C-alpha positions as CSV (number, residue, x, y, z in Angstrom):
1,M,29.6,-20.1,-19.0
2,S,28.6,-23.7,-18.3
3,A,26.4,-25.2,-15.4
4,N,28.5,-25.4,-12.4
5,Q,31.3,-23.1,-13.4
6,S,32.4,-20.6,-10.8
7,L,31.3,-16.7,-10.7
8,F,33.7,-14.3,-9.4
9,D,33.8,-9.9,-8.8
10,N,36.6,-8.0,-9.7
11,H,37.8,-8.5,-6.3
12,G,38.4,-12.0,-7.0
13,R,35.6,-13.1,-4.4
14,K,33.4,-16.3,-5.5
15,I,29.3,-15.2,-5.7
16,N,27.7,-17.9,-5.0
17,Y,25.0,-17.2,-3.7
18,V,22.0,-14.5,-4.4
19,R,19.0,-13.0,-2.0
20,L,15.4,-12.9,-3.6
21,A,13.2,-10.2,-2.6
22,V,9.7,-11.7,-3.9
23,T,7.8,-8.4,-2.3
24,D,8.2,-5.7,-0.6
25,R,4.9,-6.3,1.3
26,C,4.9,-7.1,4.8
27,N,1.6,-7.6,7.6
28,L,4.5,-6.1,10.7
29,R,5.4,-2.5,11.1
30,C,9.0,-3.0,12.4
31,F,10.2,0.6,13.6
32,Y,13.5,-0.1,12.2
33,C,11.9,-1.7,9.2
34,M,9.5,0.9,7.6
35,P,7.4,4.0,9.4
36,E,4.2,3.4,11.3
37,E,2.2,4.4,8.1
38,G,4.3,2.0,6.1
39,I,5.6,2.1,2.3
40,K,4.4,2.8,-0.6
41,Y,4.1,-1.0,-2.3
42,V,5.5,-1.8,-5.7
43,G,2.4,-2.7,-7.9
44,R,1.7,-6.3,-9.4
45,E,2.9,-5.3,-12.7
46,E,6.0,-3.9,-11.6
47,L,7.0,-6.8,-9.6
48,L,9.3,-9.8,-11.1
49,S,6.8,-12.9,-11.9
50,Y,7.5,-16.2,-10.8
51,E,9.0,-17.3,-14.0
52,E,10.8,-13.9,-14.9
53,M,12.4,-15.3,-10.8
54,I,12.7,-18.9,-12.3
55,R,13.9,-17.6,-15.3
56,L,16.3,-15.7,-13.2
57,V,18.0,-17.6,-11.2
58,S,18.4,-20.5,-13.6
59,T,20.8,-18.1,-15.3
60,L,22.6,-17.6,-12.5
61,A,22.9,-21.5,-11.5
62,E,24.3,-22.0,-14.6
63,M,27.1,-19.4,-14.2
64,G,27.8,-20.4,-10.6
65,I,25.0,-19.7,-7.9
66,T,23.8,-22.3,-5.9
67,K,22.0,-20.9,-2.8
68,V,19.3,-18.7,-2.9
69,R,17.9,-17.2,0.4
70,V,14.2,-15.9,-0.6
71,T,13.3,-12.7,1.7
72,G,11.3,-9.9,1.2
73,G,9.0,-8.0,2.8
74,E,7.5,-11.1,4.3
75,P,7.8,-14.4,1.5
76,F,4.4,-15.7,2.6
77,V,2.2,-12.6,2.0
78,R,2.8,-13.4,-1.3
79,R,0.3,-15.7,-3.4
80,D,1.3,-19.6,-4.5
81,M,4.8,-18.7,-2.9
82,M,5.0,-22.1,-1.5
83,K,4.3,-23.4,-5.5
84,F,7.1,-21.1,-6.0
85,L,9.2,-22.6,-3.6
86,Q,8.8,-26.0,-5.3
87,A,9.6,-24.7,-8.6
88,L,12.6,-22.8,-7.0
89,C,13.9,-26.1,-5.2
90,S,13.5,-27.9,-8.4
91,T,15.4,-25.7,-9.9
92,P,18.8,-27.0,-11.9
93,G,22.2,-25.9,-10.2
94,I,20.7,-24.8,-7.0
95,E,22.0,-26.8,-4.3
96,K,20.1,-24.9,-1.4
97,V,16.8,-22.9,-1.2
98,N,16.9,-20.9,2.5
99,I,13.7,-18.4,3.8
100,T,14.1,-15.1,6.2
101,T,10.4,-14.9,7.7
102,N,8.7,-13.3,10.4
103,G,6.6,-15.8,11.2
104,T,3.6,-14.4,11.6
105,L,2.4,-17.1,8.3
106,T,4.8,-19.8,8.7
107,A,4.0,-22.5,11.0
108,P,1.1,-23.9,9.5
109,L,3.5,-24.5,5.9
110,V,6.9,-25.7,7.9
111,P,5.8,-29.7,7.4
112,E,5.6,-28.8,3.7
113,L,8.7,-26.6,4.0
114,K,10.5,-29.4,5.2
115,A,9.0,-31.8,2.5
116,M,10.1,-30.0,-0.5
117,G,13.7,-29.8,0.9
118,I,13.8,-26.3,2.6
119,S,17.7,-25.9,3.5
120,S,17.0,-24.0,6.7
121,V,14.8,-20.7,8.0
122,N,16.4,-17.3,9.7
123,L,13.0,-15.8,12.2
124,S,12.9,-12.6,12.7
125,L,12.0,-12.1,16.6
126,D,13.9,-9.1,18.2
127,A,11.7,-9.5,21.5
128,L,10.6,-12.4,24.0
129,D,8.8,-10.0,25.9
130,P,5.2,-9.4,24.1
131,A,4.6,-6.1,25.0
132,R,8.2,-5.1,23.4
133,F,7.4,-7.3,20.8
134,F,4.5,-5.1,19.8
135,K,6.0,-2.2,20.6
136,I,8.8,-3.1,18.0
137,T,6.4,-4.3,15.4
138,R,3.8,-2.3,15.8
139,R,1.5,-5.7,15.6
140,D,0.4,-8.7,18.3
141,V,1.3,-11.3,16.7
142,F,3.8,-12.7,19.1
143,P,1.9,-15.8,19.5
144,Q,2.1,-16.7,15.7
145,V,5.6,-15.6,15.5
146,M,6.7,-19.0,18.5
147,D,3.8,-20.7,17.1
148,T,6.5,-20.7,14.0
149,F,9.7,-21.4,16.1
150,E,8.1,-24.3,18.0
151,A,7.3,-25.7,14.7
152,L,10.7,-25.2,12.8
153,L,12.3,-27.4,15.7
154,H,10.0,-30.1,16.2
155,H,10.0,-30.4,12.2
156,G,14.2,-30.3,12.3
157,I,15.2,-27.5,9.8
158,D,18.1,-25.2,10.5
159,T,16.7,-22.4,12.0
160,K,18.6,-18.9,13.5
161,I,17.1,-16.3,15.3
162,N,17.8,-12.7,13.8
163,A,17.7,-9.7,16.1
164,V,18.2,-6.2,15.6
165,V,19.8,-5.0,18.4
166,M,18.1,-1.3,18.7
167,D,18.9,1.3,21.6
168,G,16.2,1.9,23.8
169,Q,14.2,-0.7,22.2
170,N,15.0,-4.2,22.9
171,T,18.4,-4.3,24.8
172,E,16.9,-5.9,27.5
173,D,15.9,-8.6,25.3
174,I,19.8,-9.8,24.8
175,I,20.5,-12.5,27.6
176,P,16.9,-13.6,27.3
177,M,17.7,-14.3,23.7
178,A,20.9,-15.9,24.2
179,L,19.6,-18.8,26.5
180,L,17.4,-19.4,23.8
181,S,20.5,-21.5,22.8
182,K,20.8,-23.3,25.9
183,D,17.8,-25.6,25.1
184,H,17.5,-25.9,21.5
185,P,20.0,-26.3,18.5
186,V,19.4,-22.6,16.9
187,S,21.9,-19.5,16.6
188,V,20.9,-16.6,17.7
189,R,21.9,-13.9,15.9
190,F,22.4,-10.0,17.4
191,I,22.2,-8.0,14.2
192,E,23.6,-4.4,14.4
193,E,20.8,-1.7,13.0
194,M,20.7,-0.2,9.7
195,P,19.4,2.9,8.4
196,F,17.1,1.0,5.9
197,N,13.7,2.6,8.2
198,G,12.2,3.9,5.2
199,E,13.5,7.4,7.1
200,G,17.3,7.5,7.4
201,S,19.7,6.8,10.2
202,H,17.6,7.3,13.7
203,Y,20.9,7.7,15.5
204,E,24.0,10.4,14.9
205,R,25.9,7.1,16.0
206,L,25.6,3.4,17.0
207,A,24.6,3.0,20.2
208,W,25.0,-0.9,20.1
209,N,28.1,-1.8,17.2
210,H,29.2,-5.1,17.6
211,R,32.0,-4.7,20.4
212,R,29.3,-3.5,22.8
213,I,27.0,-6.5,21.9
214,L,29.9,-9.3,22.8
215,S,31.1,-7.1,25.5
216,H,27.4,-7.2,26.8
217,L,27.0,-11.3,25.8
218,Q,30.5,-11.3,27.9
219,A,29.3,-10.3,30.9
220,H,26.8,-12.0,31.7
221,F,28.3,-15.6,30.5
222,P,32.0,-14.6,31.3
223,D,32.8,-18.5,29.5
224,I,31.9,-17.8,25.9
225,E,33.8,-18.7,23.7
226,K,34.9,-18.2,19.8
227,V,33.8,-21.0,17.7
228,P,35.0,-21.5,13.9
229,D,32.9,-19.3,11.2
230,P,31.4,-20.7,8.5
231,P,33.3,-19.5,4.9
232,H,31.7,-16.5,3.9
233,S,30.2,-15.9,7.4
234,T,28.0,-12.5,8.1
235,S,28.1,-13.9,11.7
236,Y,30.8,-13.7,14.0
237,N,30.2,-17.0,16.0
238,Y,30.1,-18.3,20.1
239,Q,29.8,-21.1,22.1
240,I,28.4,-20.7,25.5
241,P,29.3,-23.8,27.2
242,G,26.4,-25.7,28.0
243,H,24.3,-23.9,25.5
244,Q,23.1,-26.6,22.7
245,G,22.9,-24.1,19.9
246,T,25.4,-20.8,19.4
247,V,24.7,-17.2,19.3
248,G,26.2,-14.7,16.8
249,I,26.7,-11.5,15.7
250,I,26.2,-9.8,12.4
251,A,28.2,-6.2,12.2
252,A,25.6,-5.1,9.8
253,Y,27.0,-1.3,9.6
254,S,30.5,-1.8,10.7
255,R,30.8,-3.9,8.0
256,T,33.2,-5.7,9.1
257,F,32.6,-8.8,6.7
258,C,32.0,-7.6,3.2
259,G,36.0,-9.3,2.3
260,T,34.4,-12.5,2.0
261,C,30.9,-11.9,0.8
262,N,30.0,-14.3,-1.8
263,R,26.5,-12.7,-1.9
264,I,24.3,-10.7,-4.6
265,R,20.7,-8.9,-4.1
266,I,17.5,-8.5,-6.5
267,T,14.9,-6.9,-5.4
268,P,10.8,-7.0,-6.1
269,K,11.6,-4.8,-8.3
270,G,14.2,-6.8,-10.0
271,M,17.2,-4.1,-9.2
272,L,20.2,-5.8,-9.1
273,K,22.2,-5.0,-5.8
274,T,26.0,-6.1,-5.8
275,C,26.1,-4.9,-2.5
276,L,23.3,-3.6,0.3
277,Y,24.9,-0.5,0.6
278,D,24.8,0.5,-2.8
279,D,21.9,2.0,-4.8
280,G,20.9,-0.4,-7.1
281,V,23.2,-1.6,-10.6
282,F,20.6,-2.5,-13.2
283,N,17.5,-3.9,-13.6
284,I,17.4,-7.2,-14.5
285,R,13.3,-7.2,-15.1
286,D,13.8,-4.6,-17.9
287,I,16.0,-6.1,-19.3
288,M,14.4,-9.9,-19.6
289,R,11.0,-7.7,-20.6
290,A,12.8,-6.0,-23.4
291,G,13.7,-9.4,-25.1
292,A,17.3,-10.1,-23.9
293,T,18.9,-13.5,-24.5
294,Q,20.5,-15.8,-22.2
295,E,23.9,-14.5,-23.8
296,Q,23.0,-10.9,-23.1
297,L,21.7,-11.5,-19.5
298,R,24.8,-13.5,-18.5
299,D,26.8,-11.0,-20.4
300,T,25.4,-8.2,-17.9
301,F,26.1,-9.9,-14.9
302,L,29.4,-10.4,-15.8
303,Q,30.2,-6.7,-16.5
304,A,27.7,-5.6,-13.1
305,L,30.2,-8.2,-11.1
306,G,33.5,-6.9,-12.8
307,N,32.8,-3.5,-11.4
308,R,31.9,-4.0,-7.4
309,A,33.2,-1.7,-4.8
310,K,35.4,-3.4,-2.6
311,D,32.9,-3.1,0.2
312,G,29.9,-1.5,2.0
313,W,31.7,2.0,2.8
314,E,32.8,2.5,-0.8
315,A,29.4,1.0,-2.0
316,E,27.7,3.8,0.1
317,K,30.0,6.5,-1.1
318,Q,29.5,5.7,-4.8
319,R,25.6,6.1,-4.1
320,T,25.1,10.4,-5.9
321,L,24.4,13.3,-3.4
322,N,20.6,12.7,-4.3
323,H,20.2,9.1,-2.6
324,P,21.4,9.2,0.7
325,I,20.4,5.9,1.9
326,Q,16.3,6.3,3.9
327,E,15.0,3.5,1.5
328,S,13.6,0.4,3.2
329,M,14.4,-3.0,4.1
330,A,11.4,-4.3,2.5
331,T,12.3,-2.4,-0.8
332,I,15.8,-4.3,-1.1
333,G,15.1,-7.8,0.6
334,G,15.9,-8.3,3.9
């Protein structure tokens, strides 16, 4: 394949976006992501090295990938992350490098992130009430996260706020979170809770799905308007009249956006996931360490994308009976 060639799966969906998890470690213990005692972290030798990740991204860029989102765990707990991000931004064919972070360590780094050309940052923030924030994250770091929010705005980095809506945990914060879009040019996105918390589903049914979240917003903002969604958007996007920013709802559990999915995921250990809900297709790390050529890497990716599930429900159904969903989002890449 030549550079800039388009990459498609077996359902005709263009694939141009990779979510790259650089670590499974995190300095928070969010209720919806991992148990309070944490998870068994991957050993350093099991992680993809920075050199391996740059080779991987370079190969994907030759095949048509143009956008990379760096995730974790929390990306900035890994040493030398800024050097890696600089190398990633310099990779031929990569047009956008975005980051998802919990914001606890990020504020001092924002000027450098801006200078290297980071396109946007997704800031995980599930509550504006410090007490609820502490209850959800099990850590007292709310001021540091808000410092990051202010720094991102000050330096003009495109910012999205990601809030997972959890019954009995933070539904009181939905309206205050939406009001962040009034005076700030941010996108506040409310996400359905998923069972990737290291334990499995917390509920027999999803109490706050995308429809209920929208109804709640409409009750408080009767004039809220639907706005066009960008191509491949995972969120349904809305504008509240008079607000600088927008509000979005991500049906992450309901999986209503699968038909336009343009992304693949690489876990910290190098496992390719062609869907968030599958249990992994093949391990890229092992193939590279076994001496695979660039052509062999490309052929392996093409084979995986040629057998991709049509949606998250099919991907979950194809998981073996011995592997029900119970992994932590930190081991997948948020």
